[in-house]
N, CA, C and O atoms as a MOPAC input file, in Angstrom:
PM7 MOZYME 1SCF
protein

 N     61.89700 1    71.18300 1   156.04800 1
 C     60.67600 1    71.64200 1   156.75700 1
 C     60.94300 1    71.78100 1   158.25100 1
 O     60.66000 1    72.80600 1   158.87200 1
 N     61.50700 1    70.69000 1   158.80600 1
 C     61.76000 1    70.65200 1   160.26500 1
 C     62.80300 1    71.66800 1   160.56900 1
 O     62.61900 1    72.42000 1   161.52600 1
 N     63.97900 1    71.77400 1   159.78200 1
 C     64.99700 1    72.66200 1   160.12000 1
 C     64.41600 1    74.18100 1   160.08500 1
 O     64.85800 1    75.02600 1   160.86300 1
 N     63.45200 1    74.46200 1   159.18600 1
 C     62.90000 1    75.68400 1   159.06700 1
 C     62.22800 1    76.03700 1   160.34100 1
 O     62.53100 1    77.09200 1   160.89800 1
 N     61.30800 1    75.21000 1   160.86500 1
 C     60.52300 1    75.44400 1   162.02600 1
 C     61.41200 1    75.70100 1   163.22700 1
 O     61.04300 1    76.48100 1   164.10500 1
 N     62.56600 1    75.06900 1   163.29000 1
 C     63.49700 1    75.13700 1   164.42700 1
 C     64.02300 1    76.61300 1   164.34100 1
 O     64.04600 1    77.37300 1   165.31000 1
 N     64.42700 1    76.92400 1   163.12200 1
 C     65.02800 1    78.26600 1   162.93200 1
 C     64.03200 1    79.31200 1   163.30500 1
 O     64.42500 1    80.31400 1   163.90300 1
 N     62.79900 1    79.16300 1   163.00500 1
 C     61.70800 1    80.05700 1   163.16700 1
 C     61.55200 1    80.23700 1   164.80600 1
 O     61.32500 1    81.31200 1   165.36200 1
 N     61.70900 1    79.04500 1   165.41700 1
 C     61.37600 1    79.08100 1   166.93000 1
 C     62.60400 1    79.86200 1   167.65100 1
 O     62.36300 1    80.65500 1   168.56200 1
 N     63.75500 1    79.64300 1   167.27000 1
 C     64.87800 1    80.41000 1   167.80300 1
 C     64.81500 1    81.82600 1   167.40900 1
 O     65.20100 1    82.67400 1   168.21400 1
 N     64.35900 1    82.17600 1   166.22700 1
 C     64.19600 1    83.54600 1   165.83100 1
 C     63.14400 1    84.16800 1   166.72900 1
 O     63.26200 1    85.32600 1   167.12900 1
 N     62.13700 1    83.41100 1   167.03600 1
 C     60.82600 1    83.98900 1   167.82800 1
 C     61.39900 1    84.27400 1   169.18000 1
 O     61.16000 1    85.36000 1   169.70700 1
 N     62.16500 1    83.34400 1   169.80400 1
 C     62.60100 1    83.66400 1   171.15800 1
 C     63.52900 1    84.80500 1   171.20200 1
 O     63.49000 1    85.57600 1   172.16100 1
 N     64.38500 1    84.97400 1   170.20600 1
 C     65.28500 1    86.10800 1   170.15900 1
 C     64.46900 1    87.40300 1   170.03200 1
 O     64.77500 1    88.43300 1   170.63300 1
 N     63.46900 1    87.29200 1   169.25700 1
 C     62.49100 1    88.48300 1   169.04500 1
 C     61.81600 1    88.83100 1   170.46100 1
 O     61.63400 1    89.97900 1   170.86500 1
 N     61.49400 1    87.72700 1   171.10900 1
 C     60.68400 1    88.04800 1   172.43900 1
 C     61.79800 1    88.66300 1   173.37500 1
 O     61.48400 1    89.65600 1   174.03100 1
 N     63.02300 1    88.17200 1   173.48300 1
 C     64.03700 1    88.73700 1   174.32600 1
 C     64.30600 1    90.21600 1   174.06200 1
 O     64.52700 1    91.03500 1   174.95400 1
 N     64.26600 1    90.48400 1   172.75800 1
 C     64.54100 1    91.89800 1   172.29400 1
 C     63.36600 1    92.77200 1   172.77500 1
 O     63.53600 1    93.92300 1   173.17700 1
 N     62.21700 1    92.19200 1   172.71700 1
 C     60.96000 1    92.99300 1   173.14400 1
 C     61.03400 1    93.24000 1   174.70300 1
 O     60.70600 1    94.30800 1   175.22100 1
 N     61.48800 1    92.16300 1   175.38200 1
 C     61.58300 1    92.31800 1   176.86500 1
 C     62.55200 1    93.48200 1   177.17900 1
 O     62.30600 1    94.38500 1   177.97800 1
 N     63.63200 1    93.35600 1   176.48300 1
 C     64.75700 1    94.36300 1   176.75900 1
 C     64.30200 1    95.77100 1   176.45300 1
 O     64.59400 1    96.72500 1   177.17300 1
 N     63.52000 1    95.86800 1   175.27300 1
 C     62.94400 1    97.15800 1   174.88200 1
 C     62.00600 1    97.65300 1   175.99500 1
 O     62.13900 1    98.80700 1   176.40100 1
 N     61.13000 1    96.89900 1   176.47500 1
 C     60.12900 1    97.29300 1   177.44700 1
 C     60.87800 1    97.73500 1   178.81100 1
 O     60.45400 1    98.62500 1   179.54800 1
 N     61.92900 1    97.06400 1   179.01600 1
 C     62.76800 1    97.29300 1   180.31100 1
 C     63.37800 1    98.71200 1   180.10400 1
 O     63.33000 1    99.51900 1   181.03200 1
 N     63.96500 1    99.04600 1   178.88200 1
 C     64.58600 1   100.35900 1   178.65700 1
 C     63.50000 1   101.38400 1   178.68000 1
 O     63.73700 1   102.50400 1   179.13100 1
 N     62.23600 1   101.04000 1   178.18400 1
 C     61.12900 1   101.99200 1   178.12700 1
 C     60.83000 1   102.37900 1   179.55500 1
 O     60.59900 1   103.55300 1   179.84400 1
 N     60.83100 1   101.44700 1   180.42000 1
 C     60.43200 1   101.62600 1   181.84700 1
 C     61.57100 1   102.58800 1   182.42500 1
 O     61.18300 1   103.59900 1   183.01100 1
 N     62.81600 1   102.37800 1   182.32000 1
 C     63.80200 1   103.20700 1   182.78500 1
 C     63.59500 1   104.65900 1   182.25500 1
 O     63.59000 1   105.60700 1   183.04000 1
 N     63.42700 1   104.81800 1   180.93600 1
 C     63.31100 1   106.16000 1   180.39200 1
 C     62.08200 1   106.81500 1   180.84700 1
 O     62.02300 1   108.01800 1   181.10200 1
 N     61.02700 1   105.93300 1   180.95100 1
 C     59.72700 1   106.57300 1   181.42600 1
 C     59.89000 1   107.16700 1   182.87600 1
 O     59.51400 1   108.30300 1   183.16700 1
 N     60.47100 1   106.31600 1   183.73500 1
 C     60.62200 1   106.68900 1   185.18100 1
 C     61.59400 1   107.98400 1   185.24500 1
 O     61.42100 1   108.86100 1   186.09200 1
 N     62.63500 1   108.03200 1   184.27800 1
 C     63.41700 1   109.22400 1   184.33800 1
 C     62.68500 1   110.44000 1   183.92800 1
 O     62.81000 1   111.50600 1   184.53000 1
 N     61.88900 1   110.26900 1   182.86000 1
 C     61.00900 1   111.42800 1   182.46800 1
 C     60.09600 1   111.89600 1   183.48200 1
 O     59.85600 1   113.08900 1   183.66900 1
 N     59.55600 1   110.88000 1   184.17900 1
 C     58.57500 1   111.16100 1   185.30000 1
 C     59.21000 1   112.06900 1   186.34600 1
 O     58.65700 1   113.10000 1   186.72900 1
 N     60.40000 1   111.64400 1   186.79800 1
 C     61.12200 1   112.31000 1   187.83200 1
 C     61.46800 1   113.76200 1   187.26900 1
 O     61.37200 1   114.70700 1   188.05100 1
 N     61.84000 1   113.97300 1   186.03200 1
 C     62.21900 1   115.19900 1   185.46400 1
 C     60.88100 1   116.06900 1   185.51700 1
 O     60.94700 1   117.23200 1   185.91700 1
 N     59.77200 1   115.55800 1   185.14900 1
 C     58.57300 1   116.31400 1   185.13500 1
 C     58.19900 1   116.69900 1   186.49600 1
 O     57.77400 1   117.83900 1   186.68400 1
 N     58.31300 1   115.86000 1   187.48400 1
 C     58.02700 1   116.19200 1   188.92300 1
 C     58.89000 1   117.31000 1   189.36500 1
 O     58.42800 1   118.30900 1   189.91700 1
 N     60.24900 1   117.12100 1   189.09800 1
 C     61.16900 1   118.22700 1   189.54900 1
 C     60.95900 1   119.54000 1   188.87000 1
 O     61.16200 1   120.59100 1   189.47700 1
 N     60.53800 1   119.50800 1   187.55900 1
 C     60.22300 1   120.65300 1   186.78800 1
 C     58.96600 1   121.37800 1   187.39400 1
 O     58.90900 1   122.60700 1   187.42000 1
 N     57.99500 1   120.60500 1   187.86300 1
 C     56.84200 1   121.13600 1   188.42500 1
 C     57.10400 1   121.83900 1   189.76000 1
 O     56.50500 1   122.88300 1   190.01700 1
 N     57.94900 1   121.32100 1   190.58600 1
 C     58.24800 1   121.88700 1   191.83500 1
 C     58.93300 1   123.04700 1   191.77400 1
 O     58.78200 1   123.85000 1   192.69600 1
 N     59.79500 1   123.34800 1   190.70500 1
 C     60.59000 1   124.49800 1   190.53200 1
 C     59.67900 1   125.78700 1   190.26400 1
 O     60.20200 1   126.88700 1   190.08800 1

């Protein structure tokens, strides 16, 4: 039982890290799209 909970905790932290990286990439993509939209509108 104890080993299971430890494995779950490490899995959870890994999942949280993946989520943080995903949101980070989302921000980069979002800002890129925003810049593209603004440049498209000015043309």
